[in-house]
N, C-alpha and C positions, 0 to 999 in steps of 0.2 A: 797579603794573599799568598805569595810564594813561600813565605816562612811557614804559614799554617799548612799549605799543601805539601811541603817537604816533610813535615812531621806526621801528617795524617794523609797518606797517599791514597787511601780509599774514600776520602770525603769528596763529594760533589760540590758544585758551586753553591747550592742552597745551604748546606751545612757550613761551608766556609763563610757564607754571608752572615749566618747567625753568630758565628764566632767573631766576625768583624764588627757586628752591631754591639756585641758585648764590650768591645773596646772603644765604642763610640764612633765607628766608621760606618755611617749609614749611607746607602746609595740605592738607586732604582735597580730592580732585579734585572732589567734589560741591560743596563750598563754593566752590572756585575757579571752577567753572563758573557758579554762581549769581551771584557778584560780577561775573564777566565779563559776564554778560547784563544785570545791573542797571545797569552802567556804560555800556551801549550800545556795547560794543567788538567786537561780532560782525563778522566779515569779510564784506563785501558780495561777492556772487557777481558775477564779471565777465560782462558781456554778450558775445555773439558779436561777432566782428570785423565792422565796418561794411563792407558790400559796395556797390560801385557798381551802380545799378539799370539804367543804360543806357536804351535806347529802349524805350518801351512800345507802339510801333506793332506790328501783326502782322508776323511774320517773312516777308519776301517769298520766293516760290518761286524756285528757281534755274532759271528758264526761259530766260534768255539769258546770254551769256558775261560780262556785267558786273553780274549781279544780286547775287551774294553771294560773299564770301571767308570762309574759315575759318582760324583761327590756333590753334597749340598749341606746347608745348615737348616735346622728347624729350631724355632724358639718356643719356650713355654715358661711357666712361672710356678713357684712353690712358696709356701709360707705366706708372709705379708707382702705379696706381690713381688717377691724377689725373683728375678728372671734367670734362666739358665738356657744354654744352647746345646743342641745335639748335632754332632757331626755324623752324617749318614754316608756310608760307602756301600755300593751294591755292584754286583757282577751283572752286566747288562745281558749276558747270554743266559745264565741260569736263574736270574732274578734273585739270587741269594744275597742276603744282607750280610756283608762281611764284617761290619762293625757299626755300633751306635755308641759314640763317645759323648757322654753328658758331663758338662762342667759349666761353671759360671763364666769362664773366659777360655776361649780357644784361639790361640794365635797361629800364625803361619808356621812357626817353628814346631808347635805342638802337632799340627796337621802333618808335617813332614815326619815327625817321630812315629806317629800312628801308621802312616803309610809304609814306613820301613818295617815296622812290626808285621803288618799284613803281608808284605812281600816274603818275609821269612816263613810265613805259614802257607800262603796260597801261590807263591811264585810271582814273577814280574808280569804285569799286564802289558798288552800290546800298546795301549794308550789310556789316558785318563781324560775325562770330560768334566768340565765344571763351568760355572758362570764367572763373571769378572769381579767377584767380591775381593775385598782388600786382602783377606787371608790367602786366597788362592793366587793372587798376583804379587805377593810379597817376595822379597829377595830370598827368604828361606826356601820358599817353594820353587822358585826359579833355579836356585842352586841345587836343590834336591833333584829336580827333574833332569838337570844337566849331568849331575854326577851319576845318577842311576840310569841314564840314557832311556828315559821314558817319555815319549811324545805327550805333550799336554795340549789339549784342544780347548779353547774358550769359545763359548757360544756368543752370538751377537747380543749386545745389550738390548734388553726389552723383549727377547724372544725365548722364553723358557721352553717353548715347544721343541726347540732344538735339543733339549736334554730331557726328552719325554720320559725315559725310564725312571730317572730319579724323581721327577715331578709326580709320576704315578705312585711311586713308593711313598713319597712324602704325604700324599693324600690318604693313603691307607694308614700310615703311621698316626696321622692326626685324627682320623676318623675312628680308628679302632683302639687307640691307646690314649693319646693326649686329651681328647675330648671326653673320654670315658672314665679317666682316673683323676683323682686329686692327689697331689704330691705334697707330703708334709716337709720333707727335707730332701737334700740332694742325694743322700744315700738311698732314700726311699724311691726317688725317681730312677736311680741307676738299677735298683733291684727289679722294679716293675718293667723297666726297659729291657733288661736281660731276659726276663721271662717271656716277654712279648716277642723278642727277636728269636728265641728258641722255637716258639710256637710258629712264627712266621716261616722259618726255614725248614721245619720238619713236619708240620701238620697242615698248615693252611694251604688249601688247593689254589692253583693259579690257572685260570682259563687259558692264558697264553702258553702254558706248558702242558696242555692237555689234561688239566686238573691234577697235575702232579705237584708235589711240594718241591721247592728249590733244591733241597738236599737230594731228593730222588733224581732230579734232572742232572745235577752235578755228577752223581754216580753213573748215570747212563752215559754221559759224555766221557767220563773217565774210562768206562768199559769200552766204548766205541773207539776212543783214541788209543787205547792200549792194545786193541786187536790188530793183527797184521795178516790179513788173508793172503796177501801177495807172497808171504814166506812159505806157504804150503805148496808142495809139488803137485802139478796137475797130472791126472791119469789119462788125459787125452779125451775124456768125455765132457760134454758141456755140463756145467754145474747148474744152469738154469734152463728150463725148457724154452723160455722166450729169449731171443737175442737182445731184446731191449732191457732185460733185467741183469745182464752180465756186469761184473764189476769193471770199473775203469781203472786199469793199473798204470 
């Protein structure tokens, strides 16, 4: 019994009993279990998968265009049921889709490279939010977040509502593109994905943005952040008739 348990550490007493019977050692199952316990051969229950904890600082509010990004994966298929995945990255403030990367395999290292490319275009985000998927908790991602000094927040397992912005986007992506189109090849999927992303960012109205497109919202934020009313000299007259409307300098 000890010899079998040493070679097959995940076997319980029933499977060990079967192997003993094959060797001609037959005994009552109660006796088998008693000896199994006395020898300390019980299979230890595996603990849950270790998950990256990420940043413990409070999750910042998406109040400006660089405050927070959200990431997630969406799956679909093309051809003879061959599957591919899409990495979606959105800006939680402007609802802009920063990228839709489609490929048959997307590792943590690939995600890190795509994020580095996005930072060169859009600048560094205040933080990134994702689930506890293996790609997002990989060493490549943890190393990337540390080197770029970007706080990474992981939502609690089984609570996608904590990442509501990307979940809402995923629903729109699946409803308006993935469920409406058939993809012949990966290149075909990438082409249709790029066209949909352009329409989503420049044309599609968003009720949460006052029916503006994400690109319009980003330009409005850029204009607001670029203005500096405090730099103008005051002539001594109140700029607004109501004192409650004055700027807070």
